[in-house]
N, C-alpha and C positions, 0 to 999 in steps of 0.2 A: 564394551569399551567403544568410545566414540571414534569414528573414522576421522583421519586427519583432514583439517579444513583445506579445501582446494581453491578457496576464493581469496584473492590478495586484497587486503585492506591497508597495506603499508603506506600507500600514497595519501591516506587521509591523516592530516595532522591536527590533532585535537589540542586545545589549550587547556590550561589548568582550571577547568570550570565544568559545570554539569553538562550532560549530553542528552539530547533528545533525538531519538531515531524514529522516523516516520515512514510508513508505507506511503505509496503515492496514489494508486488507483482507488477511487471512492474514499480516500482520506484527504488527499491534497487536490487531486483532479477528479472530476466526475468521470466515471467509467461506464457503469451499466446503462444509464439513461442515454448517453450519446452512442453507445454500442448498439442499442436497439434501433436508433435512428439510422445508423450506418447499415445494419443488416437489412432494414426495410428498404433502403435505397438499392441494396444488392438483390432484392427480390425474395427476401426471406423473412420469417417471423419467429419470435420466441414464444413458446407456450409454457406458462408457469406451472409445470407439473411436478418439479422437484428441484433441488438445489444443485443443478448441473446445467452446463450449456450443451454438452454432448447428449443427444437423445431428445432435446427439447427445442431444437431449431429446425423448422420445416421450410420447404420451398412453397412460396405462395402460389406458384403456378399449378402444382399438382399435389401438394400436401405431403410429399415424401420427406421423411426425416433425414437430415444430413448425416453422413457418416463422420466418424471422429476426425479423419484426415481433412475433411472439408470444413469442419468447425475450426480446426487449428489454422487452416488457410485463411478463414475469415478473421480470426483473432489477429493473425500476423498482418493481414491487410489493414486492419484497423490501427494497429500500432504503427505501421508504415505511414498512415495518414493522420495520426493522432493530432498533429498540429492544427488541422482543420476542424477537429471534432471536440476535443476535450477542453473544458473550462474549469477554473478553480472553484472549490467549495467556498461558501460564504465565510468571510472573515479570516480565511486561512492566511492570506498574505500579510495582513496587519498583525495577526496573532503571532505568527512565526517571526515577523520582523521585531516585535517587542521582545520575544524570548531570546532572539539572537544577540541582544545587548548583554545578556548575562549567561548564555549557554551556547554550546556548539550544537548545530543542527545537521543531521545527515539524513538524506533520503535513501531508503532501501526498498526498491521496487521489484516485485516478482514479475519480471518481464524478460523475454529473450534479450540477451545483451546486444544483439545486432541492431536493436532499435534505440540504443542509448543516445545516439546523436540527436535523433528527432525529439526525444524527451528532454534532453539538455537544452535544446533551442527553445522549446515551449516553456519550460520552467524559467529560463532566463528572461524570456519576453514578458513573463508575468511577474517579474520581480522576485523570483524564488531561486536565487542563485546559490543554493547550498550544495555541498558535495552530494553526488548521486552515484549510488551503486545499483546495478541491475544484475539480478541473478535469479535462477530458478531453484537454487539450492535452499535447504532449510535455513530459516532466518536466525535461529538461536545461536549456532556456532559463529555466524557472521557478526552478530551484535557482541558476542563474547570476545571475538577477536578485536573488534573496535574498542571496546571498553577496557579490556585487559584486566589488570589487577588494581585499577584505580579505585579509590574509596569515595569518589565523588558521586552525587546522585545521577541516576540514569533513568530515562523514561522511554517507553516504546509504545507507539500508537499504530493500530492496524484494524482493519475491518473483518479479518478472518480469524476464527478461533484457533485453528491449527498453528498459525504463525505466532499468536500470543502464547500458546502453550509451549511452543518450541523455545521462545525467548525466555519464558519463565523457568524452563528446565535448565537452561544453560547460564542464565544470569539471574540468580534467585532474588537479588535485592532490587531488581528493576521494577519500576512502576509500570503496570500494564493497563492500557486503556483500549477498550473495544469501541472504536468510533466507526459507526456505520450509518449510511443514509437509510431512510425508510423506503426501501424499494421492494418490489415483489420478490426478487431473488434473495435479498438479505433477510426477509421475513422467514424464509425457509432454511436459512443457514443454521448449521449446528451452533448450539449455545456455547459461550465461553465458560470456562470453569469458574467456580465460586472464588471470590477474591479478586477477580479481574473487573475493573471498573468499567461502566458503560456510559457512552455519550452518543448522541445523535448529531451533534454539530460542534463546531469549535468553541462556541460560547459556553458550552457545558464542559468541554475537555480542558480549556485553558486554566480555570481555577484549580483543577485537580493536579495539573502539571506544576502550576505555580507553587502550590502548597508543598509539593514534593521537592522541588529543586531549591527552595529557600530555607529548608529546615536546618 
């Protein structure tokens, strides 16, 4: 039996139209590429040995692998400073702007909630002023809470297979799109399950979403 959802989505007011839920990091905003620049400025380096940050970030000074707590500290420092580092993916602003005429859009980012304000400011500055939820909880129950019992089309876009699998389990009729950049870490990422559509950029994802929400 599912544990009760502890994440409040009641403040999100959806209209009577399709819903598009999007991850943010490496789906709407570049994450991995600017994160590498950030840790380089901090005196560290990522070694592409596996699909993990912990265990693969070393000190450039002595080659020592950073402990998990230090990796978490770096990630949090990056999120604190995200407004100076992260930029939008190509065509995402115009694409979501077009979709917003006929569908509700909600951002669901796997980020510590204490950095919500920084991300909100950055997205607003980029013309991406859609509702933003920040949570480290599984995404499937959150999307199910958002969509409820509606029979309208719903689509979910994420770069990580486990998030897509979670949403697919909890919202079976949801269109799932694995949109991920061609980065060294994404090449090592676990593959998404069969039936989940793949895209490397928004020009590929857009027609898949359009076909789903206008059916």
